[in-house]
N, CA, C and O of each residue as an XYZ file, in Angstrom:
280
protein
N       0.697     -1.229     -0.124
C       0.131      0.103      0.004
C       0.907      1.174      0.181
O       1.695      1.280      1.121
N       0.704      2.186     -0.868
C       1.648      3.428     -0.845
C       1.620      4.280      0.420
O       0.556      4.547      0.979
N       2.507      4.595      0.753
C       2.862      5.528      1.859
C       2.082      6.801      1.785
O       1.612      7.301      2.807
N       1.926      7.360      0.557
C       1.269      8.516      0.588
C      -0.302      8.570      0.632
O      -0.905      9.625      0.433
N      -0.934      7.378      0.902
C      -2.435      7.227      1.221
C      -2.710      7.888      2.574
O      -2.046      7.563      3.558
N      -3.783      8.912      2.647
C      -3.876      9.497      3.980
C      -4.224      8.588      4.939
O      -5.042      7.708      4.668
N      -3.650      8.683      6.185
C      -3.008     10.012      6.697
C      -1.677      9.854      6.517
O      -0.991     10.799      6.908
N      -1.038      8.806      5.972
C       0.510      8.586      5.777
C       1.226      9.690      4.944
O       0.642     10.551      4.287
N       2.516      9.550      5.058
C       3.263     10.378      4.201
C       4.322      9.443      3.363
O       4.716      8.392      3.868
N       4.736      9.834      2.157
C       5.501      9.025      1.321
C       6.500      8.405      1.974
O       7.155      9.080      2.769
N       6.785      7.177      1.802
C       7.877      6.275      2.370
C       7.499      5.585      3.789
O       8.244      4.785      4.355
N       6.309      5.981      4.256
C       5.826      5.171      5.545
C       5.487      3.780      5.216
O       4.798      3.461      4.247
N       5.990      2.987      6.046
C       5.719      1.464      5.965
C       4.327      1.528      6.450
O       4.076      2.165      7.474
N       3.395      0.910      5.785
C       2.076      0.628      6.156
C       1.530     -0.794      6.527
O       0.607     -0.942      7.328
N       2.189     -1.876      5.864
C       1.949     -3.202      6.023
C       3.469     -4.018      5.852
O       4.398     -3.650      5.132
N       3.435     -5.044      6.598
C       4.624     -6.056      6.629
C       3.793     -7.369      6.776
O       2.734     -7.505      7.387
N       4.531     -8.344      6.054
C       4.303     -9.746      6.198
C       5.317    -10.488      6.805
O       6.448    -10.220      6.398
N       5.209    -11.491      7.812
C       6.236    -12.100      8.409
C       5.618    -13.386      8.770
O       4.493    -13.698      8.378
N       6.504    -14.283      9.669
C       5.731    -15.588     10.131
C       6.594    -15.653     11.445
O       7.755    -15.270     11.594
N       5.835    -16.170     12.264
C       6.177    -16.399     13.780
C       5.880    -17.798     14.062
O       4.707    -18.173     14.061
N       7.044    -18.774     14.355
C       6.952    -20.108     14.424
C       6.042    -20.932     13.496
O       5.278    -21.839     13.827
N       6.305    -20.380     12.127
C       5.688    -20.948     10.907
C       4.271    -20.459     10.721
O       3.485    -21.011      9.952
N       3.979    -19.424     11.438
C       2.405    -18.910     11.342
C       2.731    -17.701     10.669
O       3.474    -16.824     11.110
N       2.059    -17.700      9.437
C       2.122    -16.465      8.663
C       1.226    -15.306      9.412
O       0.072    -15.552      9.764
N       1.859    -13.990      9.637
C       1.421    -12.948     10.014
C       1.249    -11.763      9.313
O       1.839    -11.736      8.234
N       0.638    -10.817      9.601
C       0.431     -9.538      8.691
C       0.422     -8.434      9.824
O      -0.316     -8.412     10.810
N       1.384     -7.538      9.477
C       1.256     -6.199     10.451
C       0.881     -5.248      9.767
O       1.112     -5.165      8.560
N       0.160     -4.276     10.528
C      -0.438     -3.162     10.071
C      -0.275     -1.855     10.628
O      -0.896     -1.667     11.674
N       0.470     -0.820     10.146
C       0.557      0.429     10.655
C      -0.635      1.231     10.822
O      -0.990      1.861      9.826
N      -1.270      1.330     11.786
C      -2.796      1.911     11.801
C      -2.736      3.463     12.306
O      -3.734      4.095     12.654
N      -1.603      3.896     12.290
C      -1.351      5.383     12.412
C      -1.448      5.739     13.977
O      -1.705      4.901     14.841
N      -1.217      7.035     14.207
C      -1.121      7.665     15.564
C      -2.119      7.475     16.712
O      -1.914      7.659     17.912
N      -3.521      6.969     15.952
C      -4.676      6.807     16.806
C      -4.526      5.462     17.660
O      -5.119      5.312     18.728
N      -3.615      4.419     17.055
C      -3.429      3.213     17.711
C      -1.799      3.056     18.075
O      -1.133      2.309     17.358
N      -1.175      3.737     19.154
C       0.172      3.784     19.476
C       0.486      2.226     19.808
O      -0.354      1.361     20.056
N       1.862      2.077     19.755
C       2.442      0.656     19.874
C       2.136      0.332     21.438
O       2.115      1.151     22.356
N       1.892     -1.154     21.514
C       1.694     -1.622     22.975
C       2.145     -3.137     23.009
O       2.729     -3.682     22.072
N       1.846     -3.680     24.058
C       2.156     -5.104     24.245
C       1.024     -5.979     23.623
O       1.210     -7.195     23.674
N       0.075     -5.604     23.143
C      -1.027     -6.062     22.816
C      -0.764     -6.756     21.306
O       0.091     -6.352     20.518
N      -1.609     -7.802     21.083
C      -1.348     -8.501     19.726
C      -2.572     -8.801     19.489
O      -3.283     -9.253     20.386
N      -3.069     -8.581     18.116
C      -4.432     -8.896     17.443
C      -4.036     -9.875     16.492
O      -2.922     -9.807     15.973
N      -5.003    -10.959     16.158
C      -4.786    -11.801     14.929
C      -5.919    -12.126     14.406
O      -6.879    -12.018     15.169
N      -6.145    -12.516     13.276
C      -7.178    -13.040     12.419
C      -7.228    -14.440     12.049
O      -6.199    -14.963     11.621
N      -8.305    -15.120     12.161
C      -8.148    -16.533     11.673
C      -9.285    -16.655     10.781
O     -10.412    -16.255     11.072
N      -8.920    -17.298      9.525
C      -9.965    -17.643      8.491
C     -10.529    -19.062      8.921
O      -9.836    -20.046      9.179
N     -11.769    -18.995      8.947
C     -12.525    -20.260      9.378
C     -13.527    -20.651      8.329
O     -13.912    -19.728      7.611
N     -13.973    -21.732      8.128
C     -14.861    -22.199      7.153
C     -16.349    -21.847      7.415
O     -17.170    -21.596      6.533
N     -16.580    -21.863      8.745
C     -17.867    -21.766      9.180
C     -18.012    -21.095     10.488
O     -16.987    -20.855     11.127
N     -19.312    -20.724     11.019
C     -19.493    -20.148     12.297
C     -19.018    -21.145     13.258
O     -18.371    -20.751     14.228
N     -19.261    -22.369     13.103
C     -19.176    -23.434     14.183
C     -17.509    -23.417     14.466
O     -17.156    -23.526     15.640
N     -16.593    -23.299     13.536
C     -15.271    -23.434     13.665
C     -14.819    -22.090     14.260
O     -13.831    -22.076     14.995
N     -15.564    -20.832     13.950
C     -15.156    -19.702     14.690
C     -15.449    -19.709     16.104
O     -14.637    -19.276     16.921
N     -16.595    -20.191     16.434
C     -17.240    -20.304     17.956
C     -16.167    -21.250     18.594
O     -15.639    -20.921     19.656
N     -15.829    -22.439     17.955
C     -14.768    -23.251     18.742
C     -13.488    -22.542     18.952
O     -13.083    -22.688     20.105
N     -12.808    -21.901     18.285
C     -11.732    -21.172     18.240
C     -11.879    -20.054     19.317
O     -11.071    -20.030     20.245
N     -12.900    -19.104     19.232
C     -13.264    -18.161     20.177
C     -13.562    -18.706     21.581
O     -13.120    -18.006     22.492
N     -14.149    -19.691     21.897
C     -14.335    -20.121     22.954
C     -13.140    -20.971     23.706
O     -13.098    -21.088     24.931
N     -12.161    -21.556     22.794
C     -11.042    -21.902     23.326
C     -10.042    -21.015     23.769
O      -9.179    -21.427     24.544
N     -10.050    -19.787     23.355
C      -9.298    -18.614     23.427
C      -9.761    -18.050     24.750
O      -8.948    -17.877     25.658
N     -11.147    -17.735     24.897
C     -11.698    -16.837     26.066
C     -11.648    -18.042     27.121
O     -11.143    -17.773     28.211
N     -12.109    -19.314     26.915
C     -11.976    -20.148     27.998
C     -10.838    -20.581     28.772
O     -10.782    -21.321     29.754
N      -9.917    -19.953     28.109
C      -8.557    -20.470     28.605
C      -7.728    -19.189     29.362
O      -6.502    -19.103     29.440
N      -8.700    -18.235     29.890
C      -8.217    -17.144     30.868
C      -8.289    -15.927     30.217
O      -8.132    -14.951     30.950
N      -8.552    -15.639     28.629
C      -8.563    -14.516     27.917
C      -9.810    -13.593     28.365
O     -10.746    -13.868     29.116
N      -9.547    -12.538     27.734
C     -10.709    -11.570     28.131
C     -11.587    -11.391     26.633
O     -11.081    -11.466     25.514
N     -12.743    -11.186     26.882
C     -13.564    -11.131     25.673
C     -13.418     -9.656     25.313
O     -13.212     -8.807     26.180
N     -13.533     -9.353     23.944
C     -13.671     -7.993     23.240
C     -14.404     -8.170     22.146
O     -14.901     -9.263     21.877
N     -14.535     -7.186     21.457
C     -15.432     -6.956     20.041
C     -14.896     -8.106     19.214
O     -13.694     -8.365     19.268
N     -15.770     -8.859     18.400
C     -15.274     -9.910     17.415
C     -15.779     -9.522     16.250
O     -16.983     -9.269     16.196
N     -15.012     -9.407     15.165
C     -15.945     -9.414     13.865
C     -15.028     -8.591     12.788
O     -15.442     -8.398     11.644
């Protein structure tokens, strides 16, 4: 994505792709409204709602905290 796309400026990196432990990851620079933190967001592609619910329940049921999903 070009760095001159608002509100960025020419030369800014907006997206990066990398892998962690063999898992493909995608990084997004969301701008100054979202400063860096220790938080980590991820996206999982699922085939249906049942698979989504299974993953969601496994994550939240293991001590995580619910937040907006979608």
